[in-house]
GUPADREN-110195 format. One record per atom (N, C-alpha, C): residue number from 0; x, y, z; residue in one letter; atom name. Coordinates in Angstrom, 2 decimals, decimal comma. Layout:
SITE   num        xx        yy        zz   residuo   atomo
SITE   NUM         X         Y         Z         A      CA
...
***
This chain:
SITE   num        xx        yy        zz   residuo   atomo
SITE     0      0,85     -1,17     -0,02         M       N
SITE     0     -0,13     -0,01      0,01         M      CA
SITE     0      0,88      1,29     -0,03         M       C
SITE     1      0,76      2,05     -1,04         R       N
SITE     1      1,45      3,32     -1,12         R      CA
SITE     1      0,61      4,52     -1,02         R       C
SITE     2      1,06      5,42     -0,23         F       N
SITE     2      0,15      6,86     -0,22         F      CA
SITE     2      1,03      7,80     -0,76         F       C
SITE     3      0,42      8,67     -1,54         Y       N
SITE     3      1,11      9,83     -2,16         Y      CA
SITE     3      0,72     11,20     -1,36         Y       C
SITE     4      1,65     12,13     -1,39         T       N
SITE     4      1,42     13,32     -0,57         T      CA
SITE     4      0,72     14,28     -1,64         T       C
SITE     5      0,36     15,36     -1,35         F       N
SITE     5     -0,36     16,51     -2,16         F      CA
SITE     5      0,52     16,87     -3,18         F       C
SITE     6      1,77     17,15     -2,95         D       N
SITE     6      2,70     17,56     -4,00         D      CA
SITE     6      3,02     16,49     -4,96         D       C
SITE     7      3,09     15,17     -4,54         E       N
SITE     7      3,41     14,11     -5,41         E      CA
SITE     7      2,19     13,91     -6,46         E       C
SITE     8      1,09     14,07     -5,89         V       N
SITE     8     -0,13     14,00     -6,83         V      CA
SITE     8     -0,14     15,05     -7,83         V       C
SITE     9      0,19     16,20     -7,49         T       N
SITE     9      0,30     17,28     -8,54         T      CA
SITE     9      1,27     17,07     -9,50         T       C
SITE    10      2,34     16,46     -9,16         E       N
SITE    10      3,47     16,09    -10,17         E      CA
SITE    10      2,95     14,92    -10,97         E       C
SITE    11      2,45     13,90    -10,25         L       N
SITE    11      1,96     12,74    -11,08         L      CA
SITE    11      0,96     13,01    -12,11         L       C
SITE    12     -0,04     13,89    -11,87         F       N
SITE    12     -1,03     14,24    -12,83         F      CA
SITE    12     -0,74     15,42    -13,59         F       C
SITE    13      0,39     16,09    -13,27         Q       N
SITE    13      0,75     17,27    -14,11         Q      CA
SITE    13     -0,25     18,33    -14,03         Q       C
SITE    14     -0,72     18,64    -12,79         I       N
SITE    14     -1,78     19,61    -12,53         I      CA
SITE    14     -1,29     20,64    -11,43         I       C
SITE    15     -1,88     21,90    -11,56         H       N
SITE    15     -1,60     22,87    -10,67         H      CA
SITE    15     -2,22     22,65     -9,30         H       C
SITE    16     -1,46     22,96     -8,13         D       N
SITE    16     -1,97     22,66     -6,91         D      CA
SITE    16     -3,41     23,34     -6,59         D       C
SITE    17     -3,70     24,43     -7,17         K       N
SITE    17     -5,02     25,03     -7,04         K      CA
SITE    17     -6,03     24,11     -7,67         K       C
SITE    18     -5,79     23,42     -8,81         K       N
SITE    18     -6,73     22,49     -9,34         K      CA
SITE    18     -7,00     21,31     -8,42         K       C
SITE    19     -5,85     20,75     -7,88         L       N
SITE    19     -6,08     19,54     -6,95         L      CA
SITE    19     -6,82     19,97     -5,71         L       C
SITE    20     -6,54     21,17     -5,17         R       N
SITE    20     -7,26     21,69     -3,79         R      CA
SITE    20     -8,83     21,74     -4,21         R       C
SITE    21     -9,06     22,14     -5,40         T       N
SITE    21    -10,44     22,30     -5,80         T      CA
SITE    21    -11,14     20,91     -5,82         T       C
SITE    22    -10,44     20,01     -6,52         L       N
SITE    22    -10,87     18,51     -6,51         L      CA
SITE    22    -11,04     17,91     -5,19         L       C
SITE    23    -10,13     18,26     -4,32         V       N
SITE    23    -10,36     17,76     -2,88         V      CA
SITE    23    -11,46     18,41     -2,26         V       C
SITE    24    -11,74     19,76     -2,41         A       N
SITE    24    -12,74     20,51     -1,78         A      CA
SITE    24    -14,10     20,06     -2,18         A       C
SITE    25    -14,12     19,72     -3,51         N       N
SITE    25    -15,41     19,27     -4,04         N      CA
SITE    25    -15,77     17,64     -4,00         N       C
SITE    26    -14,76     17,05     -3,29         N       N
SITE    26    -14,77     15,55     -3,20         N      CA
SITE    26    -14,87     14,92     -4,56         N       C
SITE    27    -14,02     15,38     -5,34         Q       N
SITE    27    -14,11     14,80     -6,82         Q      CA
SITE    27    -12,93     13,89     -7,06         Q       C
SITE    28    -12,00     13,73     -5,99         I       N
SITE    28    -10,95     12,75     -6,05         I      CA
SITE    28    -10,72     12,19     -4,68         I       C
SITE    29    -10,44     10,83     -4,55         P       N
SITE    29    -10,42     10,19     -3,25         P      CA
SITE    29     -9,28     10,57     -2,55         P       C
SITE    30     -9,32     10,94     -1,24         F       N
SITE    30     -8,37     11,29     -0,38         F      CA
SITE    30     -8,58     10,85      0,93         F       C
SITE    31     -7,50     10,93      1,87         I       N
SITE    31     -7,64     10,66      3,31         I      CA
SITE    31     -6,97     11,95      3,91         I       C
SITE    32     -7,58     12,37      5,00         R       N
SITE    32     -7,13     13,53      5,68         R      CA
SITE    32     -6,62     13,07      6,93         R       C
SITE    33     -5,24     13,36      7,16         I       N
SITE    33     -4,64     13,07      8,50         I      CA
SITE    33     -4,19     14,22      9,05         I       C
SITE    34     -4,87     14,68     10,04         G       N
SITE    34     -4,60     16,03     10,69         G      CA
SITE    34     -4,85     17,13      9,57         G       C
SITE    35     -3,86     17,96      9,32         K       N
SITE    35     -3,98     19,11      8,36         K      CA
SITE    35     -3,46     18,49      6,84         K       C
SITE    36     -2,90     17,32      6,94         E       N
SITE    36     -2,36     16,83      5,62         E      CA
SITE    36     -3,22     15,97      4,86         E       C
SITE    37     -3,10     15,93      3,51         Y       N
SITE    37     -3,92     15,02      2,63         Y      CA
SITE    37     -2,94     14,04      2,15         Y       C
SITE    38     -3,60     12,75      2,10         R       N
SITE    38     -2,88     11,67      1,57         R      CA
SITE    38     -3,78     11,02      0,51         R       C
SITE    39     -3,12     10,34     -0,46         F       N
SITE    39     -3,96      9,81     -1,59         F      CA
SITE    39     -3,40      8,33     -1,83         F       C
SITE    40     -4,22      7,47     -1,67         L       N
SITE    40     -3,83      5,92     -1,82         L      CA
SITE    40     -3,70      5,65     -3,33         L       C
SITE    41     -2,55      4,97     -3,54         E       N
SITE    41     -2,21      4,66     -5,00         E      CA
SITE    41     -3,30      3,94     -5,70         E       C
SITE    42     -3,82      2,83     -5,08         D       N
SITE    42     -4,81      2,15     -5,68         D      CA
SITE    42     -6,15      2,93     -5,95         D       C
SITE    43     -6,48      3,83     -5,13         D       N
SITE    43     -7,72      4,81     -5,27         D      CA
SITE    43     -7,41      5,80     -6,41         D       C
SITE    44     -6,24      6,19     -6,52         L       N
SITE    44     -5,74      7,24     -7,65         L      CA
SITE    44     -5,90      6,39     -8,96         L       C
SITE    45     -5,33      5,17     -8,99         K       N
SITE    45     -5,53      4,45    -10,25         K      CA
SITE    45     -6,96      4,21    -10,62         K       C
SITE    46     -7,76      3,86     -9,78         Q       N
SITE    46     -9,13      3,47    -10,07         Q      CA
SITE    46     -9,82      4,79    -10,56         Q       C
SITE    47     -9,55      5,93     -9,79         W       N
SITE    47    -10,19      7,30    -10,11         W      CA
SITE    47     -9,78      7,72    -11,50         W       C
SITE    48     -8,48      7,45    -11,79         F       N
SITE    48     -7,98      7,79    -13,18         F      CA
SITE    48     -8,58      7,05    -14,28         F       C
SITE    49     -8,73      5,76    -13,97         T       N
SITE    49     -9,41      4,70    -14,94         T      CA
SITE    49    -10,78      5,20    -15,13         T       C
SITE    50    -11,50      5,50    -14,08         D       N
SITE    50    -12,89      5,74    -14,22         D      CA
SITE    50    -13,21      7,12    -14,86         D       C
SITE    51    -12,13      8,00    -14,78         N       N
SITE    51    -12,43      9,45    -15,28         N      CA
SITE    51    -11,66      9,80    -16,54         N       C
SITE    52    -10,87      8,83    -17,01         R       N
SITE    52    -10,02      9,35    -18,13         R      CA
SITE    52    -10,70      9,77    -19,32         R       C
SITE    53    -11,78      9,45    -19,47         Y       N
SITE    53    -12,56      9,80    -20,76         Y      CA
SITE    53    -13,61     10,94    -20,42         Y       C
SITE    54    -13,50     11,41    -19,21         K       N
SITE    54    -14,59     12,33    -18,78         K      CA
SITE    54    -13,92     13,71    -18,50         K       C
SITE    55    -14,68     14,64    -18,68         T       N
SITE    55    -14,10     16,02    -18,24         T      CA
SITE    55    -14,56     16,40    -16,86         T       C
SITE    56    -13,50     16,75    -16,09         V       N
SITE    56    -13,84     16,97    -14,62         V      CA
SITE    56    -13,95     18,53    -14,61         V       C
SITE    57    -15,17     18,99    -14,20         E       N
SITE    57    -15,35     20,48    -14,17         E      CA
SITE    57    -14,89     20,94    -12,94         E       C
SITE    58    -14,02     21,99    -13,00         I       N
SITE    58    -13,35     22,59    -11,91         I      CA
SITE    58    -13,91     24,07    -11,82         I       C
SITE    59    -14,60     24,40    -10,67         T       N
SITE    59    -15,12     25,68    -10,45         T      CA
SITE    59    -14,32     26,39     -9,23         T       C
SITE    60    -13,60     27,48     -9,61         Y       N
SITE    60    -12,86     28,21     -8,58         Y      CA
SITE    60    -13,74     29,21     -7,89         Y       C
SITE    61    -13,45     29,49     -6,73         G       N
SITE    61    -14,29     30,44     -5,90         G      CA
SITE    61    -15,08     29,81     -4,85         G       C
SITE    62    -16,04     30,45     -4,31         K       N
SITE    62    -16,97     29,97     -3,27         K      CA
SITE    62    -17,80     28,80     -3,70         K       C
SITE    63    -18,23     27,94     -2,76         K       N
SITE    63    -19,09     26,91     -3,06         K      CA
SITE    63    -20,53     27,45     -3,01         K       C
SITE    64    -21,36     27,07     -3,81         Q       N
SITE    64    -22,75     27,58     -3,68         Q      CA
SITE    64    -23,52     26,63     -2,78         Q       C
SITE    65    -24,42     27,24     -2,02         A       N
SITE    65    -25,26     26,40     -1,15         A      CA
SITE    65    -26,28     25,59     -1,98         A       C
SITE    66    -26,36     24,42     -1,58         G       N
SITE    66    -27,13     23,44     -2,41         G      CA
SITE    66    -28,32     22,82     -1,79         G       C
***
């Protein structure tokens, strides 16, 4: 079992840290929070990538809207 750090995931997927923070905030990517740190399980990331590789993930910056 391997866990990735926040920075490792941004490098792995070649995305900006702001984009990953938005994915986490919107629960659009699987993660585990340990204290103030985020960890990403390798198997979860592989499954998430496989499930979403042909989908467009909509990223909305700014405040969340009440739903």
